[in-house]
PDB file of N, CA, C and O in Angstrom:
ATOM      1  N   MET A   1     154.553 122.148  92.028  1.00  0.00           N
ATOM      2  CA  MET A   1     153.643 121.061  93.462  1.00  0.00           C
ATOM      3  C   MET A   1     153.370 119.483  92.817  1.00  0.00           C
ATOM      4  O   MET A   1     153.487 119.069  91.664  1.00  0.00           O
ATOM      5  N   TYR A   2     152.995 118.866  93.960  1.00  0.00           N
ATOM      6  CA  TYR A   2     153.391 117.768  94.035  1.00  0.00           C
ATOM      7  C   TYR A   2     151.581 116.936  94.642  1.00  0.00           C
ATOM      8  O   TYR A   2     150.912 117.480  95.521  1.00  0.00           O
ATOM      9  N   ALA A   3     151.264 116.008  94.147  1.00  0.00           N
ATOM     10  CA  ALA A   3     150.095 115.476  94.887  1.00  0.00           C
ATOM     11  C   ALA A   3     150.690 114.396  95.320  1.00  0.00           C
ATOM     12  O   ALA A   3     151.700 113.841  94.888  1.00  0.00           O
ATOM     13  N   THR A   4     149.502 113.929  96.849  1.00  0.00           N
ATOM     14  CA  THR A   4     149.346 112.683  97.578  1.00  0.00           C
ATOM     15  C   THR A   4     148.416 112.180  97.827  1.00  0.00           C
ATOM     16  O   THR A   4     147.387 112.855  97.832  1.00  0.00           O
ATOM     17  N   VAL A   5     148.367 110.887  98.118  1.00  0.00           N
ATOM     18  CA  VAL A   5     147.093 110.191  98.318  1.00  0.00           C
ATOM     19  C   VAL A   5     146.929 109.485  99.340  1.00  0.00           C
ATOM     20  O   VAL A   5     147.913 108.804  99.628  1.00  0.00           O
ATOM     21  N   SER A   6     145.938 109.377 100.085  1.00  0.00           N
ATOM     22  CA  SER A   6     145.808 108.618 101.518  1.00  0.00           C
ATOM     23  C   SER A   6     144.788 107.405 101.152  1.00  0.00           C
ATOM     24  O   SER A   6     144.207 107.152 100.096  1.00  0.00           O
ATOM     25  N   ASN A   7     144.784 106.886 102.146  1.00  0.00           N
ATOM     26  CA  ASN A   7     144.229 105.543 102.057  1.00  0.00           C
ATOM     27  C   ASN A   7     142.584 105.872 102.801  1.00  0.00           C
ATOM     28  O   ASN A   7     141.708 105.019 102.663  1.00  0.00           O
ATOM     29  N   ASP A   8     142.328 107.023 103.488  1.00  0.00           N
ATOM     30  CA  ASP A   8     141.293 107.621 104.118  1.00  0.00           C
ATOM     31  C   ASP A   8     140.702 108.413 102.450  1.00  0.00           C
ATOM     32  O   ASP A   8     140.088 109.479 102.495  1.00  0.00           O
ATOM     33  N   GLY A   9     140.871 108.010 101.663  1.00  0.00           N
ATOM     34  CA  GLY A   9     140.341 108.598 100.340  1.00  0.00           C
ATOM     35  C   GLY A   9     140.500 110.370 100.221  1.00  0.00           C
ATOM     36  O   GLY A   9     139.568 111.082  99.848  1.00  0.00           O
ATOM     37  N   THR A  10     141.819 110.878 100.602  1.00  0.00           N
ATOM     38  CA  THR A  10     142.268 112.466 100.563  1.00  0.00           C
ATOM     39  C   THR A  10     142.840 112.502  99.557  1.00  0.00           C
ATOM     40  O   THR A  10     142.781 111.416  98.981  1.00  0.00           O
ATOM     41  N   VAL A  11     143.469 113.352  98.957  1.00  0.00           N
ATOM     42  CA  VAL A  11     144.256 114.080  97.869  1.00  0.00           C
ATOM     43  C   VAL A  11     144.714 115.454  98.801  1.00  0.00           C
ATOM     44  O   VAL A  11     144.020 116.330  99.317  1.00  0.00           O
ATOM     45  N   LYS A  12     145.847 115.289  98.785  1.00  0.00           N
ATOM     46  CA  LYS A  12     146.727 116.639  99.007  1.00  0.00           C
ATOM     47  C   LYS A  12     147.570 117.304  97.916  1.00  0.00           C
ATOM     48  O   LYS A  12     148.373 116.745  97.170  1.00  0.00           O
ATOM     49  N   ILE A  13     147.315 118.312  97.951  1.00  0.00           N
ATOM     50  CA  ILE A  13     147.970 119.315  96.878  1.00  0.00           C
ATOM     51  C   ILE A  13     149.113 120.027  97.698  1.00  0.00           C
ATOM     52  O   ILE A  13     148.854 120.355  98.856  1.00  0.00           O
ATOM     53  N   TRP A  14     150.096 120.232  97.286  1.00  0.00           N
ATOM     54  CA  TRP A  14     151.727 120.693  98.225  1.00  0.00           C
ATOM     55  C   TRP A  14     151.994 121.852  97.597  1.00  0.00           C
ATOM     56  O   TRP A  14     151.557 122.003  96.457  1.00  0.00           O
ATOM     57  N   ASP A  15     152.435 122.446  97.957  1.00  0.00           N
ATOM     58  CA  ASP A  15     153.559 123.604  97.180  1.00  0.00           C
ATOM     59  C   ASP A  15     154.697 123.108  97.615  1.00  0.00           C
ATOM     60  O   ASP A  15     154.824 123.088  98.839  1.00  0.00           O
ATOM     61  N   THR A  16     155.924 122.531  96.710  1.00  0.00           N
ATOM     62  CA  THR A  16     156.991 122.493  96.778  1.00  0.00           C
ATOM     63  C   THR A  16     158.277 123.365  96.783  1.00  0.00           C
ATOM     64  O   THR A  16     159.428 123.040  97.075  1.00  0.00           O
ATOM     65  N   SER A  17     157.802 124.488  96.406  1.00  0.00           N
ATOM     66  CA  SER A  17     158.993 125.247  97.375  1.00  0.00           C
ATOM     67  C   SER A  17     159.003 125.622  98.705  1.00  0.00           C
ATOM     68  O   SER A  17     160.086 125.841  99.248  1.00  0.00           O
ATOM     69  N   MET A  18     157.657 125.763  99.494  1.00  0.00           N
ATOM     70  CA  MET A  18     157.503 126.057 100.693  1.00  0.00           C
ATOM     71  C   MET A  18     156.805 124.751 101.231  1.00  0.00           C
ATOM     72  O   MET A  18     156.299 124.917 102.340  1.00  0.00           O
ATOM     73  N   ASN A  19     156.647 123.356 100.642  1.00  0.00           N
ATOM     74  CA  ASN A  19     156.426 122.454 101.546  1.00  0.00           C
ATOM     75  C   ASN A  19     155.212 122.112 102.414  1.00  0.00           C
ATOM     76  O   ASN A  19     155.329 121.318 103.348  1.00  0.00           O
ATOM     77  N   ILE A  20     153.786 122.834 102.051  1.00  0.00           N
ATOM     78  CA  ILE A  20     152.715 122.873 102.828  1.00  0.00           C
ATOM     79  C   ILE A  20     151.665 122.538 101.875  1.00  0.00           C
ATOM     80  O   ILE A  20     151.747 122.737 100.664  1.00  0.00           O
ATOM     81  N   ILE A  21     150.812 122.089 102.400  1.00  0.00           N
ATOM     82  CA  ILE A  21     149.384 121.432 101.815  1.00  0.00           C
ATOM     83  C   ILE A  21     148.986 123.370 100.896  1.00  0.00           C
ATOM     84  O   ILE A  21     149.189 124.529 101.258  1.00  0.00           O
ATOM     85  N   LEU A  22     148.549 122.912 100.012  1.00  0.00           N
ATOM     86  CA  LEU A  22     147.762 124.051  99.055  1.00  0.00           C
ATOM     87  C   LEU A  22     146.166 123.670  99.179  1.00  0.00           C
ATOM     88  O   LEU A  22     145.378 124.601  99.013  1.00  0.00           O
ATOM     89  N   GLN A  23     145.773 122.698  99.388  1.00  0.00           N
ATOM     90  CA  GLN A  23     144.551 121.847  99.343  1.00  0.00           C
ATOM     91  C   GLN A  23     144.282 120.730  99.407  1.00  0.00           C
ATOM     92  O   GLN A  23     145.124 119.848  99.241  1.00  0.00           O
ATOM     93  N   THR A  24     142.823 120.463  99.708  1.00  0.00           N
ATOM     94  CA  THR A  24     143.025 118.729  99.982  1.00  0.00           C
ATOM     95  C   THR A  24     141.617 118.671  99.596  1.00  0.00           C
ATOM     96  O   THR A  24     140.695 119.206 100.212  1.00  0.00           O
ATOM     97  N   LEU A  25     141.488 117.703  98.103  1.00  0.00           N
ATOM     98  CA  LEU A  25     140.533 117.047  97.449  1.00  0.00           C
ATOM     99  C   LEU A  25     140.212 115.747  98.631  1.00  0.00           C
ATOM    100  O   LEU A  25     141.032 115.228  99.388  1.00  0.00           O
ATOM    101  N   GLU A  26     138.392 115.367  98.458  1.00  0.00           N
ATOM    102  CA  GLU A  26     138.525 114.264  98.964  1.00  0.00           C
ATOM    103  C   GLU A  26     137.714 113.113  98.107  1.00  0.00           C
ATOM    104  O   GLU A  26     136.493 113.073  97.952  1.00  0.00           O
ATOM    105  N   GLY A  27     138.343 112.514  97.770  1.00  0.00           N
ATOM    106  CA  GLY A  27     138.254 111.818  96.971  1.00  0.00           C
ATOM    107  C   GLY A  27     136.895 110.753  97.092  1.00  0.00           C
ATOM    108  O   GLY A  27     136.338 110.563  98.173  1.00  0.00           O
ATOM    109  N   ARG A  28     136.422 110.046  95.728  1.00  0.00           N
ATOM    110  CA  ARG A  28     135.118 109.260  96.186  1.00  0.00           C
ATOM    111  C   ARG A  28     135.044 107.931  96.845  1.00  0.00           C
ATOM    112  O   ARG A  28     134.064 107.219  97.069  1.00  0.00           O
ATOM    113  N   SER A  29     136.554 107.725  97.154  1.00  0.00           N
ATOM    114  CA  SER A  29     136.609 105.879  97.296  1.00  0.00           C
ATOM    115  C   SER A  29     137.695 105.589  97.872  1.00  0.00           C
ATOM    116  O   SER A  29     138.689 105.788  97.174  1.00  0.00           O
ATOM    117  N   LYS A  30     137.974 104.977  99.440  1.00  0.00           N
ATOM    118  CA  LYS A  30     138.947 105.219 100.041  1.00  0.00           C
ATOM    119  C   LYS A  30     139.976 104.290  99.170  1.00  0.00           C
ATOM    120  O   LYS A  30     139.852 103.808  98.044  1.00  0.00           O
ATOM    121  N   GLY A  31     141.005 104.227 100.094  1.00  0.00           N
ATOM    122  CA  GLY A  31     142.577 103.243  99.688  1.00  0.00           C
ATOM    123  C   GLY A  31     142.686 103.793  98.169  1.00  0.00           C
ATOM    124  O   GLY A  31     142.197 103.161  97.232  1.00  0.00           O
ATOM    125  N   LEU A  32     143.442 105.155  97.982  1.00  0.00           N
ATOM    126  CA  LEU A  32     143.640 105.462  97.111  1.00  0.00           C
ATOM    127  C   LEU A  32     145.138 105.060  97.202  1.00  0.00           C
ATOM    128  O   LEU A  32     145.764 104.829  98.236  1.00  0.00           O
ATOM    129  N   SER A  33     145.654 105.015  95.750  1.00  0.00           N
ATOM    130  CA  SER A  33     146.435 104.266  95.705  1.00  0.00           C
ATOM    131  C   SER A  33     148.068 105.033  94.830  1.00  0.00           C
ATOM    132  O   SER A  33     149.265 104.861  95.059  1.00  0.00           O
ATOM    133  N   CYS A  34     147.376 105.818  93.883  1.00  0.00           N
ATOM    134  CA  CYS A  34     148.498 106.277  92.929  1.00  0.00           C
ATOM    135  C   CYS A  34     147.722 107.866  91.987  1.00  0.00           C
ATOM    136  O   CYS A  34     146.584 107.813  91.519  1.00  0.00           O
ATOM    137  N   ALA A  35     148.518 109.000  91.893  1.00  0.00           N
ATOM    138  CA  ALA A  35     148.057 109.839  91.621  1.00  0.00           C
ATOM    139  C   ALA A  35     149.601 110.306  90.028  1.00  0.00           C
ATOM    140  O   ALA A  35     150.817 110.123  89.968  1.00  0.00           O
ATOM    141  N   THR A  36     148.560 110.926  89.073  1.00  0.00           N
ATOM    142  CA  THR A  36     149.356 111.494  88.203  1.00  0.00           C
ATOM    143  C   THR A  36     149.042 112.552  87.296  1.00  0.00           C
ATOM    144  O   THR A  36     148.292 112.414  86.329  1.00  0.00           O
ATOM    145  N   TRP A  37     149.666 113.689  87.641  1.00  0.00           N
ATOM    146  CA  TRP A  37     149.488 115.073  86.212  1.00  0.00           C
ATOM    147  C   TRP A  37     149.623 114.887  85.417  1.00  0.00           C
ATOM    148  O   TRP A  37     150.544 114.274  84.876  1.00  0.00           O
ATOM    149  N   HIS A  38     148.539 115.462  84.947  1.00  0.00           N
ATOM    150  CA  HIS A  38     148.374 115.915  83.223  1.00  0.00           C
ATOM    151  C   HIS A  38     149.864 116.571  83.069  1.00  0.00           C
ATOM    152  O   HIS A  38     150.657 116.818  83.977  1.00  0.00           O
ATOM    153  N   PRO A  39     150.030 116.792  81.600  1.00  0.00           N
ATOM    154  CA  PRO A  39     151.457 117.160  81.507  1.00  0.00           C
ATOM    155  C   PRO A  39     151.261 118.963  81.693  1.00  0.00           C
ATOM    156  O   PRO A  39     152.240 119.647  81.991  1.00  0.00           O
ATOM    157  N   GLN A  40     149.977 119.542  81.489  1.00  0.00           N
ATOM    158  CA  GLN A  40     150.404 121.109  81.397  1.00  0.00           C
ATOM    159  C   GLN A  40     149.814 121.279  83.137  1.00  0.00           C
ATOM    160  O   GLN A  40     149.879 122.296  83.827  1.00  0.00           O
ATOM    161  N   GLY A  41     149.392 120.277  83.420  1.00  0.00           N
ATOM    162  CA  GLY A  41     149.340 120.227  84.990  1.00  0.00           C
ATOM    163  C   GLY A  41     147.697 121.197  85.320  1.00  0.00           C
ATOM    164  O   GLY A  41     147.599 122.048  86.204  1.00  0.00           O
ATOM    165  N   ALA A  42     146.286 120.691  84.146  1.00  0.00           N
ATOM    166  CA  ALA A  42     145.154 121.050  84.305  1.00  0.00           C
ATOM    167  C   ALA A  42     144.414 120.127  85.109  1.00  0.00           C
ATOM    168  O   ALA A  42     143.489 120.431  85.862  1.00  0.00           O
ATOM    169  N   TYR A  43     144.878 118.970  84.905  1.00  0.00           N
ATOM    170  CA  TYR A  43     144.544 117.761  85.593  1.00  0.00           C
ATOM    171  C   TYR A  43     144.934 117.061  86.111  1.00  0.00           C
ATOM    172  O   TYR A  43     146.015 116.709  85.638  1.00  0.00           O
ATOM    173  N   LEU A  44     144.482 116.245  87.465  1.00  0.00           N
ATOM    174  CA  LEU A  44     144.875 114.952  88.406  1.00  0.00           C
ATOM    175  C   LEU A  44     144.134 114.017  87.770  1.00  0.00           C
ATOM    176  O   LEU A  44     142.916 114.166  87.668  1.00  0.00           O
ATOM    177  N   ALA A  45     144.774 112.939  87.264  1.00  0.00           N
ATOM    178  CA  ALA A  45     144.101 111.259  87.546  1.00  0.00           C
ATOM    179  C   ALA A  45     144.569 110.803  88.745  1.00  0.00           C
ATOM    180  O   ALA A  45     145.777 110.618  88.890  1.00  0.00           O
ATOM    181  N   VAL A  46     143.754 110.584  89.667  1.00  0.00           N
ATOM    182  CA  VAL A  46     143.772 109.571  91.189  1.00  0.00           C
ATOM    183  C   VAL A  46     143.574 107.943  90.634  1.00  0.00           C
ATOM    184  O   VAL A  46     142.860 107.629  89.681  1.00  0.00           O
ATOM    185  N   GLY A  47     144.270 107.133  91.352  1.00  0.00           N
ATOM    186  CA  GLY A  47     143.534 105.611  91.217  1.00  0.00           C
ATOM    187  C   GLY A  47     143.454 105.097  92.698  1.00  0.00           C
ATOM    188  O   GLY A  47     143.927 105.616  93.709  1.00  0.00           O
ATOM    189  N   ASP A  48     142.817 104.080  92.577  1.00  0.00           N
ATOM    190  CA  ASP A  48     142.490 103.558  94.215  1.00  0.00           C
ATOM    191  C   ASP A  48     142.677 102.036  94.354  1.00  0.00           C
ATOM    192  O   ASP A  48     142.538 101.447  93.282  1.00  0.00           O
ATOM    193  N   GLU A  49     142.821 101.637  94.899  1.00  0.00           N
ATOM    194  CA  GLU A  49     142.921  99.906  94.982  1.00  0.00           C
ATOM    195  C   GLU A  49     142.213  98.903  93.840  1.00  0.00           C
ATOM    196  O   GLU A  49     142.635  98.070  93.038  1.00  0.00           O
ATOM    197  N   GLY A  50     141.055  99.381  94.168  1.00  0.00           N
ATOM    198  CA  GLY A  50     140.417  98.594  92.855  1.00  0.00           C
ATOM    199  C   GLY A  50     140.496  98.590  91.800  1.00  0.00           C
ATOM    200  O   GLY A  50     139.889  97.754  91.131  1.00  0.00           O
ATOM    201  N   GLY A  51     141.408  99.687  91.161  1.00  0.00           N
ATOM    202  CA  GLY A  51     141.358  99.855  89.513  1.00  0.00           C
ATOM    203  C   GLY A  51     140.710 101.230  89.103  1.00  0.00           C
ATOM    204  O   GLY A  51     140.925 101.759  88.012  1.00  0.00           O
ATOM    205  N   ASN A  52     140.023 101.676  89.926  1.00  0.00           N
ATOM    206  CA  ASN A  52     139.115 102.832  89.452  1.00  0.00           C
ATOM    207  C   ASN A  52     140.092 103.827  89.727  1.00  0.00           C
ATOM    208  O   ASN A  52     140.872 103.804  90.679  1.00  0.00           O
ATOM    209  N   VAL A  53     139.960 105.261  88.287  1.00  0.00           N
ATOM    210  CA  VAL A  53     140.342 106.068  88.224  1.00  0.00           C
ATOM    211  C   VAL A  53     139.192 107.277  88.449  1.00  0.00           C
ATOM    212  O   VAL A  53     138.026 107.090  88.104  1.00  0.00           O
ATOM    213  N   ILE A  54     139.722 108.770  89.175  1.00  0.00           N
ATOM    214  CA  ILE A  54     139.370 109.841  89.174  1.00  0.00           C
ATOM    215  C   ILE A  54     139.529 110.678  88.579  1.00  0.00           C
ATOM    216  O   ILE A  54     140.031 111.427  89.417  1.00  0.00           O
ATOM    217  N   MET A  55     139.490 111.444  87.328  1.00  0.00           N
ATOM    218  CA  MET A  55     140.033 112.612  87.057  1.00  0.00           C
ATOM    219  C   MET A  55     139.462 113.985  87.692  1.00  0.00           C
ATOM    220  O   MET A  55     138.269 114.166  87.935  1.00  0.00           O
ATOM    221  N   TRP A  56     140.535 114.966  87.933  1.00  0.00           N
ATOM    222  CA  TRP A  56     140.004 116.133  88.673  1.00  0.00           C
ATOM    223  C   TRP A  56     140.841 117.196  87.652  1.00  0.00           C
ATOM    224  O   TRP A  56     141.976 117.156  87.177  1.00  0.00           O
ATOM    225  N   SER A  57     139.679 118.207  87.543  1.00  0.00           N
ATOM    226  CA  SER A  57     140.176 119.487  87.081  1.00  0.00           C
ATOM    227  C   SER A  57     140.834 120.047  88.120  1.00  0.00           C
ATOM    228  O   SER A  57     140.517 119.853  89.293  1.00  0.00           O
ATOM    229  N   MET A  58     141.737 120.734  87.761  1.00  0.00           N
ATOM    230  CA  MET A  58     142.299 121.882  89.014  1.00  0.00           C
ATOM    231  C   MET A  58     141.891 123.261  88.941  1.00  0.00           C
ATOM    232  O   MET A  58     141.835 124.128  89.813  1.00  0.00           O
ATOM    233  N   GLU A  59     141.620 123.276  87.724  1.00  0.00           N
ATOM    234  CA  GLU A  59     141.080 124.775  87.486  1.00  0.00           C
ATOM    235  C   GLU A  59     139.624 125.292  89.042  1.00  0.00           C
ATOM    236  O   GLU A  59     139.508 126.131  89.936  1.00  0.00           O
ATOM    237  N   ASN A  60     139.027 124.384  88.601  1.00  0.00           N
ATOM    238  CA  ASN A  60     137.701 124.128  89.451  1.00  0.00           C
ATOM    239  C   ASN A  60     137.636 123.477  90.996  1.00  0.00           C
ATOM    240  O   ASN A  60     136.857 123.645  91.934  1.00  0.00           O
ATOM    241  N   GLN A  61     138.846 122.643  90.803  1.00  0.00           N
ATOM    242  CA  GLN A  61     138.932 121.166  91.699  1.00  0.00           C
ATOM    243  C   GLN A  61     137.481 120.328  91.797  1.00  0.00           C
ATOM    244  O   GLN A  61     136.986 119.894  92.837  1.00  0.00           O
ATOM    245  N   GLN A  62     136.914 120.211  90.411  1.00  0.00           N
ATOM    246  CA  GLN A  62     135.798 119.512  90.377  1.00  0.00           C
ATOM    247  C   GLN A  62     136.519 117.939  89.995  1.00  0.00           C
ATOM    248  O   GLN A  62     137.738 117.817  89.878  1.00  0.00           O
ATOM    249  N   VAL A  63     135.459 116.674  89.811  1.00  0.00           N
ATOM    250  CA  VAL A  63     135.450 115.799  89.527  1.00  0.00           C
ATOM    251  C   VAL A  63     135.079 115.757  88.137  1.00  0.00           C
ATOM    252  O   VAL A  63     133.884 115.992  87.966  1.00  0.00           O
ATOM    253  N   ILE A  64     136.031 115.429  86.643  1.00  0.00           N
ATOM    254  CA  ILE A  64     135.224 115.670  85.794  1.00  0.00           C
ATOM    255  C   ILE A  64     135.177 114.093  84.943  1.00  0.00           C
ATOM    256  O   ILE A  64     135.069 113.870  83.737  1.00  0.00           O
ATOM    257  N   ASN A  65     135.289 113.274  85.947  1.00  0.00           N
ATOM    258  CA  ASN A  65     135.312 111.766  85.026  1.00  0.00           C
ATOM    259  C   ASN A  65     135.916 110.896  86.176  1.00  0.00           C
ATOM    260  O   ASN A  65     136.917 111.192  86.828  1.00  0.00           O
ATOM    261  N   SER A  66     135.035 109.612  86.343  1.00  0.00           N
ATOM    262  CA  SER A  66     135.580 108.666  87.533  1.00  0.00           C
ATOM    263  C   SER A  66     135.094 107.196  86.442  1.00  0.00           C
ATOM    264  O   SER A  66     134.459 107.230  85.388  1.00  0.00           O
ATOM    265  N   SER A  67     135.587 106.171  87.067  1.00  0.00           N
ATOM    266  CA  SER A  67     135.402 104.923  86.786  1.00  0.00           C
ATOM    267  C   SER A  67     135.533 103.878  88.040  1.00  0.00           C
ATOM    268  O   SER A  67     135.371 102.671  87.857  1.00  0.00           O
TER     269      SER A  67
END
């Protein structure tokens, strides 16, 4: 799996073997600029152009922390 972020505030989770979008998460801000996975894949941290970070739980696709 990999994640892409967009200026429209969405995060797309992709299946690497089939190259299809598995799900789209709605970010809390526009201008998302980076994403990184927790080593075990349980969490996804997403950053925006303003320096804010949103942490998602991939188990239930819920925001668990944001700054």
